[in-house]
C-alpha positions in Angstrom: 0.0 -0.1 0.0 1.0 3.5 -0.7 1.2 4.8 2.9 1.8 8.4 1.2 -1.8 8.4 0.3 -3.0 8.2 4.1 -2.7 11.7 6.2 -1.2 10.5 9.0 -1.1 13.8 10.8 -5.0 14.0 10.1 -5.7 10.6 11.2 -4.0 11.3 14.5 -5.8 14.3 14.9 -9.2 12.1 14.4 -7.9 9.5 17.0 -7.3 12.0 19.5 -11.0 13.4 19.3 -12.3 9.9 19.5 -10.4 8.7 22.3 -11.2 12.0 23.9 -15.0 11.4 23.2 -14.9 15.2 22.1 -17.9 17.2 21.8 -16.9 18.7 18.4 -17.6 14.9 16.7 -21.1 16.0 16.9 -20.4 19.1 14.4 -18.3 17.1 12.3 -19.5 17.6 8.4 -20.3 14.5 6.8 -19.5 15.3 2.7 -21.3 12.9 0.4 -18.9 10.7 -1.6 -21.6 10.3 -4.5 -21.8 6.6 -4.1 -22.2 5.5 -0.7 -23.2 8.8 0.5 -25.4 11.5 -1.2 -26.9 13.9 1.3 -24.4 16.7 3.1 -25.1 16.6 6.8 -23.5 16.4 10.5 -23.2 13.8 12.9 -25.7 15.4 15.3 -28.0 16.0 12.4 -27.9 12.5 11.1 -28.1 10.9 14.6 -31.1 12.8 15.5 -32.7 11.9 12.2 -32.3 8.2 13.5 -33.3 8.8 16.8 -36.7 10.7 15.6 -37.4 7.6 13.3 -37.0 5.2 16.0 -39.0 7.4 18.3 -41.9 7.3 16.2 -42.2 3.4 16.7 -41.3 3.7 20.2 -43.9 6.3 21.4 -46.7 4.2 22.3 -45.0 1.6 24.0 -44.6 1.3 28.1 -41.4 0.2 29.6 -42.6 -3.3 30.2 -43.3 -3.6 26.3 -39.7 -3.5 25.3 -37.7 -6.9 25.1 -34.5 -7.4 26.5 -32.0 -6.3 23.8 -28.6 -7.7 23.4 -26.8 -5.4 21.0 -23.3 -6.6 19.4 -21.4 -4.2 18.3 -17.8 -4.2 16.9 -15.8 -3.5 13.7 -17.0 -5.1 10.6 -15.8 -8.5 9.6 -15.6 -9.6 13.2 -17.8 -12.6 12.7 -21.1 -11.2 14.0 -23.3 -12.3 11.4 -22.4 -16.2 11.9 -22.7 -15.2 15.6 -26.3 -13.7 14.9 -27.5 -16.8 13.4 -27.0 -18.7 16.6 -29.1 -16.5 18.4 -31.6 -16.7 15.7 -31.1 -20.6 15.8 -32.0 -20.2 19.4 -35.5 -18.7 18.7 -34.6 -14.9 19.3 -35.6 -12.6 16.6 -32.2 -11.8 15.6 -31.5 -8.4 13.5 -28.7 -7.5 11.2 -27.5 -3.8 11.8 -31.2 -2.1 11.6 -29.8 1.3 13.2 -26.7 1.2 10.7 -29.4 0.5 7.9 -31.5 3.6 9.0 -28.2 5.7 9.2 -27.3 4.7 5.9 -30.7 5.5 4.5 -30.8 8.9 6.0 -27.1 9.5 4.6 -28.9 8.9 1.2 -31.7 11.3 1.7 -34.0 8.2 2.2 -36.6 7.9 4.7 -38.0 4.1 5.4 -40.5 2.7 7.8 -38.5 2.7 11.3 -37.3 -0.4 12.9 -39.8 -1.6 15.3 -38.9 -4.7 17.6 -41.7 -6.9 18.8 -43.1 -6.7 22.0 -41.9 -8.4 24.9 -45.1 -10.3 25.7 -44.0 -11.8 22.4 -40.5 -12.3 22.9 -38.7 -12.0 26.0 -35.1 -11.4 24.4 -33.9 -9.8 21.1 -30.5 -9.8 19.5 -28.8 -7.3 17.1 -25.8 -6.5 15.8 -24.1 -3.5 14.7 -21.0 -2.8 13.1 -18.5 -0.2 12.3 -17.4 1.1 9.0 -16.4 0.1 6.4 -17.5 2.7 4.1 -18.6 6.1 5.4 -17.3 8.1 8.4 -20.7 8.2 10.1 -20.5 4.3 10.1 -17.2 4.6 12.1 -18.6 7.1 14.6 -22.1 6.3 15.2 -23.2 5.0 18.7 -26.3 2.8 18.4 -27.0 2.5 22.2 -27.6 6.4 22.5 -30.1 6.3 19.3 -32.0 3.7 21.2 -32.0 5.5 24.4 -32.6 8.8 23.2 -35.5 7.5 21.4 -37.0 5.7 24.3 -35.6 2.2 24.5 -35.0 1.8 28.5 -31.9 1.6 29.6 -32.2 -1.2 31.8 -33.5 -3.5 28.5 -30.1 -3.1 27.1 -27.1 -5.2 27.3 -24.1 -4.4 25.2 -21.9 -7.4 23.7 -18.7 -5.7 22.5 -17.3 -8.1 19.5 -13.8 -7.9 18.6 -11.2 -9.7 16.4 -7.4 -10.1 15.8 -6.7 -6.8 14.0 -4.3 -8.3 11.2 -6.9 -10.8 10.7 -9.7 -8.4 10.2 -8.0 -5.7 8.2 -7.1 -8.4 5.7 -10.5 -9.4 5.6 -11.5 -5.8 4.7 -8.9 -5.5 2.4 -10.0 -9.0 0.6 -13.7 -8.2 0.5 -14.1 -4.7 0.1 -11.0 -3.2 -1.7 -12.8 -3.4 -4.8 -15.3 -1.2 -3.9 -13.0 1.5 -2.1 -9.8 2.5 -1.7 -7.2 0.5 0.7 -6.2 3.7 2.1 -10.1 4.6 3.0 -10.6 1.0 4.2 -7.5 1.6 6.7 -8.4 4.8 7.8 -11.7 3.7 8.7 -10.5 0.6 10.2 -8.6 2.4 12.7 -11.3 5.0 13.6 -14.0 2.1 14.1 -11.4 -0.1 16.2 -10.9 3.2 18.3 -14.8 3.8 18.7 -14.8 1.4 21.2 -14.1 3.6 23.8 -16.7 6.0 23.1 -19.3 2.9 22.6 -18.4 1.3 25.9 -18.2 4.2 27.7 -21.6 5.5 26.9 -23.2 1.9 27.7 -21.5 2.2 31.1 -22.7 5.9 32.1 -25.8 4.6 31.4 -25.6 1.6 33.7 -25.8 -0.8 30.8 -24.3 -4.3 31.2 -21.1 -5.3 29.3 -20.0 -8.4 27.8 -16.8 -9.0 25.7 -16.7 -11.7 23.1 -13.6 -12.2 20.6 -14.0 -14.0 17.3 -11.0 -16.4 18.0 -13.1 -17.9 21.0 -14.9 -19.5 18.2 -12.1 -22.0 17.9 -14.1 -23.8 20.3 -17.5 -23.0 19.3 -19.7 -25.0 21.1 -18.2 -24.3 24.6 -17.8 -20.5 23.9 -21.0 -20.1 22.6 -22.5 -21.9 25.8 -20.6 -19.6 27.9 -21.6 -16.5 26.1 -25.4 -17.7 26.5 -24.9 -18.3 30.1 -23.3 -15.0 30.7 -26.4 -13.5 29.0 -28.7 -15.1 30.8 -29.7 -17.2 28.1 -28.5 -20.8 29.2 -31.8 -22.4 29.1 -32.2 -21.3 25.2 -28.8 -22.9 24.3 -28.5 -26.0 22.5 -25.6 -27.6 20.9 -27.3 -28.2 17.6 -27.7 -24.3 17.4 -23.9 -24.0 16.5 -23.0 -27.2 14.9 -26.4 -28.2 12.7 -27.4 -25.1 10.9 -28.4 -27.0 7.5 -30.1 -24.4 5.1 -30.0 -21.7 7.7 -26.1 -21.7 7.2 -26.5 -19.8 3.8 -26.2 -16.7 5.5 -26.7 -14.4 2.3 -30.2 -16.0 2.1 -33.6 -15.9 3.6 -33.1 -19.2 4.8 -30.7 -17.7 7.5 -32.2 -16.9 11.1 -31.2 -13.5 10.5 -33.3 -10.7 9.8 -31.9 -8.3 7.3 -33.1 -4.4 7.0 -34.1 -2.4 3.9 -31.1 -0.3 2.8 -29.8 1.4 -0.3 -28.7 -1.3 -2.8 -25.3 0.2 -3.3 -24.5 -1.8 0.1 -25.4 -5.1 -1.2 -21.9 -7.2 -1.6 -22.9 -10.7 -3.1 -21.2 -13.6 -1.4 -20.1 -11.3 1.6 -21.1 -13.9 4.0 -21.1 -17.2 2.4 -22.7 -20.3 3.3 -21.8 -22.8 6.4 -22.9 -26.1 8.1 -22.6 -24.4 11.6 -20.7 -21.7 13.3 -16.8 -22.1 13.5 -13.6 -20.2 13.7 -13.0 -18.8 10.0 -9.2 -18.4 9.5 -8.4 -17.3 6.1 -5.3 -16.6 4.2 -3.4 -13.6 6.0 -1.3 -11.6 3.7 1.6 -9.2 4.8 0.2 -5.9 5.6 3.7 -4.5 5.4 5.9 -2.7 8.1 4.3 0.6 7.7 0.7 -0.6 8.3 1.6 -2.6 10.9 3.5 0.3 12.4 0.3 2.5 12.3 -1.9 -0.1 13.8 0.5 -0.3 16.8 0.8 3.4 16.9 -3.1 3.8 17.4 -3.2 0.8 19.9 -5.2 -1.9 17.9 -3.1 -4.5 19.2 -3.4 -3.2 22.7 -7.1 -2.8 22.6 -7.4 -6.4 21.2 -5.4 -7.6 24.1 -8.0 -5.8 26.5 -10.7 -7.5 24.7 -9.2 -11.0 25.1 -8.5 -10.3 28.6 -12.2 -9.1 29.0 -13.4 -11.8 27.3 -11.7 -14.4 29.1 -13.0 -13.0 32.4 -16.4 -12.7 31.2 -16.9 -16.1 29.8 -15.3 -17.8 33.0 -12.5 -19.4 30.9 -9.8 -21.0 32.7 -6.1 -20.6 32.2 -5.5 -23.8 29.9 -8.6 -22.8 27.8 -7.3 -19.2 27.5 -3.9 -20.4 26.1 -5.4 -22.8 23.6 -8.0 -20.1 22.1 -5.6 -16.8 22.4 -2.2 -18.0 23.2 -2.6 -16.1 26.6 -0.1 -16.9 29.3 
């Protein structure tokens, strides 16, 4: 990669704003690229647009009518769609980035029907996943739980599931799957900003008293045991069965309507055929890792992505109650 195309001083300024959770991020101008975004706006404006759309569907509901929503959040390409399918297999309505779809629609001056989760009388628990990046700055900076709460979702009915993946593997996946759609330099920039935004997402959740659980993709090396530990942590132990991890049959075609994931309505430009593939069950996905180059590795190191991942691993080990040997087998941690 030609690192001269990456304005590293500008990236450092953005990183500092994110790490400080600076209020100036709200007034950031979001300029259209003419492909994935056609409307010029600001983070504050598009955030409020989504809040208003959500509120329209929440307004007539009492606090007891909201199910417990387990909301996964992480960078794109951390294995979140496959994980979502497990929750769907367990009988939970499992949604594919409903708020991000609303954000994308609004960034393209499209107003569609708001996401309206089912009543708690029908489903006591829901799962949704939201991912940061890869195409637009707004996708890197939005905070889904803040949108939900400001629209009227009770904080005590939310549980944040923070998702992560080894940075080199994750960035390689971005390059392999998406570099034909946008430049590698833009992908690198957004990958860094999306990863750093965990500080704002987790910080907001903890200030609101929302429980937080960490789960990293590498835990799926022992898929059944890790998924069971996750369900127990989330209070869903009675909903777990091994077949939900190992026996997907037709539901393993994650790009089809046979999957146990509910896909949103969003601009067609975001559709990537074959993005998720087809699997017979949930398992660790280890693909060929191409060298990123010393300059890219230095950039990831300078912005603390490897340190952040190690914190995710330590928190995952703690949250899932993994013993030392299991942690060493999964993550190489001593």
